[in-house]
C-alpha positions in Angstrom: 68.8 28.2 56.5 66.0 28.6 58.6 66.6 24.5 59.8 63.2 24.1 60.0 61.9 20.8 58.4 58.4 19.9 56.5 56.9 17.4 58.2 56.5 14.0 56.2 53.0 13.4 55.1 50.8 10.3 54.2 49.5 10.1 51.1 46.1 9.6 50.8 46.1 8.2 47.1 45.2 4.6 47.0 48.2 2.4 45.3 47.5 -0.4 42.9 50.8 -1.9 43.2 49.4 -5.0 45.6 52.1 -4.5 48.5 50.7 -5.2 52.0 49.3 -2.4 53.8 51.2 -0.6 56.7 50.7 -2.0 59.8 49.1 1.1 61.2 46.6 1.1 58.3 43.1 -0.1 58.9 41.7 -0.1 55.4 41.0 -4.1 54.3 42.2 -4.8 51.1 40.2 -7.6 50.8 37.0 -5.6 50.7 36.6 -5.9 47.2 33.6 -4.5 44.9 32.7 -7.0 42.3 31.1 -5.8 39.1 31.9 -7.4 35.9 30.6 -9.5 32.5 31.6 -12.6 33.6 33.9 -14.2 30.7 33.9 -17.9 29.3 30.4 -18.1 30.0 29.0 -21.8 29.7 25.8 -21.7 27.9 24.1 -25.0 29.2 24.5 -23.3 32.9 23.3 -19.7 31.1 20.3 -21.2 30.2 19.3 -22.4 33.6 20.5 -18.9 35.2 18.1 -16.3 36.6 18.7 -12.5 37.7 19.6 -12.4 41.1 21.1 -15.8 41.2 24.1 -16.1 44.3 27.1 -17.4 43.1 30.1 -18.3 45.0 33.6 -17.1 43.7 36.0 -19.8 43.9 39.4 -20.6 42.9 40.1 -23.2 39.9 43.5 -25.3 38.7 43.8 -24.2 35.1 47.0 -25.8 34.2 49.7 -23.9 36.3 47.7 -20.5 36.3 45.0 -20.0 39.1 41.8 -18.9 37.4 38.8 -17.6 39.4 35.2 -18.9 38.7 31.6 -18.2 39.4 29.7 -21.0 40.5 26.2 -21.9 41.3 24.7 -23.7 44.8 25.2 -27.1 42.7 28.7 -26.5 42.5 28.6 -25.6 38.4 30.9 -22.8 36.7 28.7 -20.2 35.2 31.6 -18.4 34.2 35.2 -16.6 34.8 36.3 -13.4 36.2 39.2 -12.3 34.3 41.0 -8.8 33.4 39.6 -6.9 36.0 41.6 -4.0 37.8 41.8 -6.0 41.6 42.1 -9.7 40.0 45.6 -10.6 41.0 44.4 -9.0 44.7 41.1 -11.2 44.6 43.2 -14.3 44.2 45.5 -13.2 47.1 42.4 -12.9 49.4 40.9 -16.1 48.3 43.9 -18.3 48.6 43.8 -16.2 52.4 40.2 -17.9 52.8 38.4 -15.2 52.3 34.9 -15.9 50.5 32.9 -14.1 47.9 29.8 -14.4 46.4 28.4 -12.4 43.6 24.3 -12.1 42.3 23.6 -11.9 38.5 22.5 -8.3 37.8 22.3 -8.9 34.1 21.4 -11.8 31.7 22.2 -11.4 27.4 22.4 -14.1 25.1 25.9 -15.5 25.5 26.7 -13.6 28.8 25.7 -12.2 32.4 26.7 -9.6 34.4 27.5 -9.8 38.1 27.8 -7.6 41.2 28.8 -8.7 44.5 31.8 -8.6 47.1 33.0 -10.1 50.3 30.6 -13.4 51.9 28.9 -12.0 55.1 
């Protein structure tokens, strides 16, 4: 036995476990990129949507479960964000008071695509 110990190294791989970052970490877990098709698009609002429309992301109550929706400057819901990789983290950040916004980047019959992130 040589008595030498292998030094412990921090992993450089990001975890999707949803745990809190370590105290020494400078990573802002709420700095999320949102690049997704909206679900449950409301067709009357979609008919008025234009490319590059700015939408705010907010939490809405749908029964006992939180729903993340995109609203226009009049407070009308265009559609919701669901089933994407960081949805649970996005909900936690919204509950903590972080603001997010997205821009409409693609319009098509019955749907649209949005891209954005943390509001400045």
